[in-house]
N, C-alpha and C positions, 0 to 999 in steps of 0.2 A: 273739682268735678264740675262739669258743665251741666246747666239746668235747662237745656232746651235751646232752640234756635234763637239766638240774639238776646238772651237774658242780660248779659253784661252790656251788650250794645244798647238794649232798650234803656237800661239804667243810665248809660252815658248820654244817650240822646235826650233823656228827660232833663238833663242839666243844661241843655241848649234851648234857647227860647226861639220860637218859630213865628214867622210872619203869617198873617191870614192868607189863605190859599187864593190862587187866581181863579177866575171864572171857568167853569167846566162847560159853558154853553157854546164853545167853539167847535163842537162836534168831536167825534172819536176817530181820528185818522189812523189809530193803531189797530182798529178792528180790521180784520182781513190780512193783517201783516203779522202781528204777534199772536192773535187769537181769532177764532171765528166770531160771528155775530152772537152776542150773549143770548141764551135762551130765555133768561130772566134778568130784569134789572130791578133792583129794589132800592128804596131810599131809607137810609138810617138817619134818624134825627139824633145826633150825638148829644150825650149828656155833658160832654166836655166841650170847651172852646179851644180854638187854636191858640197856642201860646203866642206872645206878642213879638218876639225879636228874631227868631230863626229864619232861615231862608232856604233857597234852593240847595245851597251848599250843605246845609244841615241834613236835608232829606237824602241827598245823594250820599253823604257820609254815613248816614244810618244804614242805607242799603249796602254800601261797600263793606261795612262792618259785619252785617248779617252774612253776606256772601263769603267774606274771608273766614268767618267762623265755620261755615259749611265746608269750605275747601280744606280746612285743617283736619277734617274727619278722614278716616282710612277708607272711605268709599265715595264714589261719585255723588254729587249733590242730587237728591231726588227731585228737586225743583229748581227753577231759575226764578230769581227775584230781582226786579229792576224798577226804576222810576222813569217815567217819560212825561212829556209836556214841557213847555217853555220854563216852568218853575218846578219841574220834577214833582208835580202835584198828583200824578197818576201812578199808583202802586200796582204793579202787574206781577202775578205769580203764575208760572206755567210749569206743569209737570214735565219732568224729563223721562218719566217712566210710563210706558203704555199701561192703561187700565187704572191709573190713579187720577183723582180729581175729575172724574168723568160723569159724575151725577151730582145733582144738587145736594143730595144727602152727604156724599163724601166731601164736598166743598164746605158745607155747613159744619161737619165734624172737624175738618181741618181748621176752619176759622175758630171754632170753639177751643181747639187745642192751643191756638195762638193766644186766645183770651187767657187761658190758664197761665201761659208764660208772661203775658203782659201784667197780670195781677200780682206777679212776684216782684215787679219793679219797685224800687225805692219811692218813686214819686207817687205811685198809687197808694203805697202804705203810708207815706207822709201825710197825704190828704185824706186818708181813711176811706178810700173809694175802691179798695181791692176787691170787694165783694159786690160792687155796683157797676164800675166801668168795665168796658169790654175792649178787645183789640181794636174795634172800630173807633172807640173813644181815643185810644192811644194814637191811632192814625190821624184822627182829627186834630189832636193836640200837636202833632208834628206838621200839620198843614196839608195833609193829603186830602184830596177832594173825591177821589174815586179809587176803588179797589176792584181789580178784575182778576178772577181766578179761572184758569183754563186747564184742560187736559192736554193741550197742545195739539189737538186733532179736530174734534168736532163739537166739543162742549165748552161753553164759557158762561160764567155767572158774574154779574157786575153789581157793585154796591156803590151808590152815590151817597156821600157823607154830607149832611146838612148841619 
């Protein structure tokens, strides 16, 4: 039985060691192409550090696994998930369904749901951080620098991971 988007993949990704992320100071050339200008940009000071050895390929592999799991379901994926940037350091989540992820509250609720899934990963349990680390910390561990969530129309929210 599946336990949410990417649980098995999150566990697999945790066994991969990740390089420190590339700089996010080069601007956001994906704004206006994949999502509108974010209404809010927040900074999250991660409790976790990026793992030492993984790379762009690991982040892309993580995304591919999440997408493949969604494609196995008997209905179209409600979101598109992908990584962009020269090192795949930008995690982008865009709704495929009108009316979803269109307010800050829906985005925060969705990210909280991802936190619930991340907390079930073996690495969080192994280090006894399952009640402390969040999805943002998992993303930081994988080497992501930025997470952008959009309704695919007029709303976007961005989180910079420090």
